[in-house]
Backbone bond lengths (Angstrom), bond angles and torsions (degrees), N, CA, C in turn:
res aa  C-N    CA-C-N  psi(-1)  N-CA   C-N-CA  omega(-1)  CA-C   N-CA-C  phi
1 M - - - 1.448 - - 1.525 109.65 -
2 R 1.302 115.89 136.16 1.460 121.94 -177.21 1.526 110.64 -84.41
3 A 1.337 116.50 134.51 1.468 121.07 179.65 1.525 109.63 -73.45
4 R 1.304 115.72 144.58 1.461 121.40 177.34 1.519 110.08 -99.78
5 A 1.304 114.91 154.58 1.467 120.30 176.27 1.516 108.73 -69.20
6 P 1.342 117.59 145.08 1.467 120.44 177.38 1.525 110.69 -58.78
7 P 1.339 117.67 149.82 1.470 120.47 179.23 1.531 111.08 -55.35
8 G 1.310 114.80 136.82 1.466 119.85 178.24 1.514 114.46 86.73
9 S 1.339 117.48 -8.26 1.460 119.04 178.98 1.521 109.34 -100.78
10 P 1.331 116.64 154.58 1.459 118.80 -179.62 1.525 110.98 -64.10
11 A 1.300 116.18 151.10 1.459 121.31 176.79 1.525 108.88 -67.22
12 P 1.351 118.60 156.91 1.465 120.62 -179.13 1.527 113.52 -52.99
13 M 1.323 118.07 -38.93 1.466 119.91 178.98 1.528 110.22 -64.43
14 A 1.327 116.97 -38.48 1.462 120.94 177.46 1.524 109.79 -65.67
15 D 1.350 117.26 -38.74 1.469 120.78 176.82 1.515 110.06 -59.07
16 S 1.323 116.41 -46.93 1.454 121.90 -179.47 1.526 110.26 -63.76
17 L 1.318 116.87 -43.14 1.456 121.58 178.74 1.522 110.51 -62.24
18 L 1.317 116.79 -44.31 1.458 120.94 179.80 1.524 110.58 -64.67
19 Q 1.330 117.30 -44.05 1.454 119.74 179.52 1.533 110.29 -62.32
20 N 1.324 117.36 -39.67 1.465 120.40 176.62 1.523 111.44 -64.96
21 L 1.335 116.68 -39.53 1.459 121.72 178.26 1.534 110.28 -62.90
22 V 1.337 116.79 -45.35 1.467 121.64 179.42 1.527 109.95 -65.04
23 R 1.330 116.78 -45.63 1.462 121.08 179.26 1.540 110.12 -57.84
24 Q 1.331 116.69 -46.45 1.463 120.17 -178.87 1.527 111.11 -64.16
25 W 1.340 116.94 -40.03 1.475 120.27 177.93 1.523 109.49 -59.37
26 L 1.341 117.35 -46.71 1.456 120.71 -178.80 1.533 110.93 -64.83
27 L 1.328 117.18 -38.16 1.471 120.35 177.41 1.530 110.65 -65.25
28 D 1.325 116.61 -43.79 1.461 121.22 -179.43 1.521 112.81 -67.37
29 H 1.316 116.70 -24.37 1.467 122.30 -178.70 1.532 109.37 -117.90
30 A 1.323 116.55 47.18 1.467 123.07 -177.12 1.524 110.98 -51.61
31 G 1.319 115.22 134.35 1.454 121.49 179.05 1.516 113.85 89.36
32 Q 1.328 117.77 -16.60 1.464 121.95 179.21 1.524 108.68 -89.84
33 V 1.328 116.73 128.12 1.460 121.40 179.05 1.519 108.76 -89.81
34 D 1.326 116.33 136.51 1.456 120.62 179.66 1.521 111.24 -127.71
35 F 1.331 115.33 131.51 1.453 124.29 172.23 1.522 106.88 -86.51
36 A 1.319 118.27 152.17 1.470 121.99 -174.64 1.530 112.77 -52.84
37 E 1.330 118.61 -47.13 1.464 120.77 -177.68 1.527 111.35 -67.76
38 C 1.319 117.00 -38.09 1.472 120.88 179.13 1.527 109.80 -67.82
39 L 1.328 116.59 -41.43 1.454 120.59 179.46 1.521 110.75 -67.10
40 A 1.333 117.52 -40.12 1.469 120.83 177.48 1.520 109.93 -60.72
41 S 1.313 116.59 -40.62 1.464 120.89 178.78 1.527 110.76 -66.64
42 A 1.327 116.88 -42.12 1.465 120.91 -179.36 1.521 111.52 -66.78
43 L 1.312 116.98 -40.12 1.459 120.26 -179.58 1.521 111.35 -70.30
44 G 1.329 116.24 -35.67 1.455 122.16 176.26 1.510 114.60 41.35
45 Q 1.301 116.12 -110.53 1.461 122.11 -175.48 1.525 113.26 -84.64
46 A 1.321 118.40 1.98 1.467 120.81 -175.66 1.524 113.21 -72.29
47 G 1.311 116.41 -20.87 1.456 118.82 -175.92 1.510 113.04 -107.31
48 P 1.324 115.32 178.90 1.461 120.17 179.57 1.524 111.49 -64.46
49 P 1.323 118.68 137.49 1.469 121.32 -179.66 1.530 111.37 -56.76
50 G 1.322 115.98 136.45 1.451 121.46 177.27 1.515 114.44 80.74
51 V 1.317 117.82 -4.69 1.464 120.87 -178.21 1.521 110.80 -108.34
52 V 1.332 117.48 -33.78 1.457 120.95 -179.15 1.521 108.34 -82.53
53 N 1.324 115.24 94.80 1.459 121.81 175.46 1.519 107.85 -144.66
54 A 1.312 117.23 161.40 1.462 121.22 -173.98 1.530 113.41 -57.23
55 P 1.348 120.03 -45.09 1.468 118.00 179.54 1.532 112.81 -61.65
56 S 1.318 117.38 -41.85 1.467 120.40 179.27 1.526 110.91 -66.83
57 I 1.325 116.96 -40.06 1.469 121.29 178.29 1.526 108.94 -65.88
58 G 1.325 117.16 -39.70 1.469 120.63 177.64 1.524 111.62 -58.56
59 L 1.335 116.40 -41.82 1.472 120.14 177.82 1.525 110.57 -64.68
60 A 1.320 117.13 -41.40 1.466 120.54 178.71 1.530 110.39 -63.90
61 L 1.340 117.51 -40.65 1.467 121.01 177.67 1.522 110.85 -63.50
62 E 1.344 116.77 -39.92 1.470 120.07 177.99 1.524 110.97 -61.75
63 E 1.321 116.99 -42.28 1.470 120.90 178.63 1.530 110.05 -62.73
64 L 1.322 117.26 -44.75 1.459 121.07 -178.98 1.532 111.48 -68.28
65 A 1.316 117.81 -28.06 1.468 121.62 179.87 1.527 111.61 -63.89
66 H 1.317 116.86 -18.40 1.464 120.62 178.35 1.526 111.49 -79.91
67 Q 1.305 117.70 6.33 1.464 123.64 176.03 1.532 107.90 -114.21
68 P 1.359 116.77 67.19 1.462 120.72 -170.91 1.523 115.40 -64.11
69 Q 1.327 119.42 -18.60 1.454 120.24 177.46 1.520 110.27 -74.91
70 T 1.322 117.19 -16.26 1.457 121.98 -174.65 1.520 112.95 -114.95
71 F 1.331 117.03 -43.25 1.464 122.51 -175.56 1.525 109.85 -116.19
72 W 1.316 115.74 138.19 1.463 121.40 -174.18 1.530 110.46 -128.21
73 A 1.312 115.13 147.41 1.468 120.93 176.50 1.528 108.83 -77.27
74 G 1.316 115.07 153.51 1.452 120.75 177.91 1.514 109.27 -172.65
75 A 1.308 116.19 -176.04 1.467 121.23 179.40 1.528 109.51 -99.90
76 C 1.320 116.01 128.52 1.459 123.20 175.86 1.537 108.49 -69.55
77 L 1.309 117.38 164.14 1.463 120.40 176.64 1.521 111.90 -59.33
78 C 1.355 116.39 -25.14 1.465 120.37 178.71 1.531 111.28 -77.32
79 G 1.347 116.84 -9.08 1.460 121.15 178.31 1.516 114.26 97.50
80 R 1.326 117.21 -9.30 1.462 119.82 -179.39 1.534 109.82 -92.41
81 P 1.341 116.42 159.11 1.466 118.95 -177.97 1.525 111.78 -68.09
82 G 1.318 114.56 142.11 1.461 120.37 -179.51 1.513 110.49 -147.19
83 L 1.309 115.19 -160.97 1.458 121.70 -177.08 1.526 108.67 -134.83
84 R 1.324 115.66 148.07 1.460 120.58 177.19 1.516 109.57 -139.05
85 Y 1.322 116.00 160.44 1.444 122.76 175.12 1.519 108.62 -98.71
86 G 1.305 116.63 140.59 1.469 120.93 174.93 1.510 112.80 87.27
87 W 1.308 113.61 -170.50 1.456 120.48 -175.46 1.462 109.06 -80.42
């Protein structure tokens, strides 16, 4: 039996879509560090309705942070910790 997402959380496909959206944003803006709230604001209408929000983006950033050869921690322009692609 397949596990379901907890109530109120995005479906697994939405999680994957959001993570791909975040990954692509970071690739397109290489070297720019983004904090979850700043990235959610920048993505705005680019993502699926109800899925692009700071908590969901924060989870996607945490997942991508486990790829240290590709994504690096740094300070966002707002001064809070974020993630960036590249050196």
